[in-house]
N, C-alpha and C positions, 0 to 999 in steps of 0.2 A: 578688593575683597568681595564686593557684590557680584562681580562676574564669576569669581571662583565658587561662591555659594550657589549662583544660578546654574553653573555647569554641574556641580555636585547634585543638585536637585533634579536636573534634567537626566543625568545618568541613572539616578535612583528610579525615576519614573520609567525610563526605558527598561530597566531590569524588571520592574514589576509587570510591565506589559508584554514581556517576551513570552512566546508560546512555550508551554511545557507539554512535550509529546511523550506519551506512555504507550507501551505495547504489552500485549498479553497473549492469550492462546492462539493457536493456529487452527485453521479449518482446511481440511484436505478434500478437494472435490473428487479425487480419484482414490481408488483402493490402494492398499499397501502393495498388492501384487502388481498393479499397473505401475506404481511408483518404482518398484524394483526393476521392472522390465525397461523402464525409461532411464535407469541408472541413478536414481535418487537414493542417497544414503543419508543416515542421520548426520554423519560428519559433513558432507558437502552441503546439505540443506542448512545445518546449524551455522556453518561459516557464512554462507550467503545471507541467511536471515539476520545474523548479527550485523553484517555489513549494511544491509538495507536499513535496519533500525537505527544504526549509528548515523548513516548518511542522511536519512530523513530528519532525525533529531537535529543534526547540525544545520540542515537546510532551513528548518523552521524556527530555530532558536531565537532569531531576532524578529520574527514575524509577529504581528498583532492580530490574533484570530479570536473569534468567538468560541466558547466551549462547544465541542462536538465529539461524538463517539460513533464508532462503527468499525468498518473493515477497510484494510488496504488489500486489494486483490491483485495478485501478480501472476502473469502467464509468461512462460519461457518456452520458446520454440527450439527445435533441434538445430536450427541455423544460428542460435545464440541471440536472436532478437528477443526483446522483452517489452511487454505492455503492462500497464497498470490501470486499475479503475478504483475509484473511491466509492464506498457505500457508507456515507456518514450522515448523521442527523444531528443538527441541521447540516445541510450541504456546505462543504468548504468552498470558498470563492474559487472560481475557475483559474485565477492566476496561481494560487497555491496548489491546486490540483495539477496544473501543468508543471509547476516547480517540482513536485513530488515525482511526477512521471519522468522528467528529465534527469532527476537525481538518481532514480532507480535504473534508468536505461544506461547510465554511465558505468555502473558496476558490472564486474565480470560474473555472469550467472553460472550456475552449475551446468556441466555438460549433460545435455539431454540426448539419449541415443536415438529416439524416434518420436515424432509427433510433438505434442505440447504438454507441458506440466503446468497445472494451475493450482494455486493455493492462496490462502488469505491469512492475514494477521490482524487480530483485534487491535485497534488503535484509538486512543483517546487524546484529545487536544484540550488543554486547560481544564480538565476535569479528572478527578480520581476514579470516576465511575465509568466502567466499560459497558458497551452495549450488552443487552440481554438477548438480542437477536441471535438465534441459533445458526442460521445459514445466511451468508452474505449474498446479496442480490443487488448489484449496482444498477443505477439507472441505465435503461436500454436493454438489459438482459431479458426482461419479460417480453418485450416487443420482438426481439431477435428469436426467442424460443418459438413464438407463434408461427414463424416462417420456416421452421426446420421440420424435416421428416422425422428426426429423432430428437425431440426437445430435451431429453435427459442426457445427451452426450455433451459433456463440457467442452470437449475438443471441437465438435462441430459448432457449438455456440460461440466459442472464442474465435474460431476461424471466420465465422459469418460477420463478426464485428471487427476483425483484424485481418483483412486479406493480405496475402503475401505480396 
């Protein structure tokens, strides 16, 4: 009886400590005209983003994380490769950052006709409050911008941080 009670208490503690991941608004680094040129539609982006949100939620549902809010930034190249960056305060531990990266990389991204498509989704872990930050700017982006001839080009910025 004591072991059954201990197991029940342990399972309840585990449920209480599981990470609750919430998603909110999108941020688009590129204009609608550029997105259309790349072949991004509401339908293919909607399917992909729902897949990303579901996969990240499942990947983190048993994790024990501190409350954090910010953005998940996703870049998709025309060759189908995907990269992610987190812009979260406080920062998410590197292990979980890598887990999110690997989770998103395993998903089939939308087909990009040319170049790179970059967007972000607001994400909150164990907090109902999303970031008030208007523009995602993950660690390393500012330093990379300083080295570019055109620091406002998100494609050049992403390529400088994610060589082929």
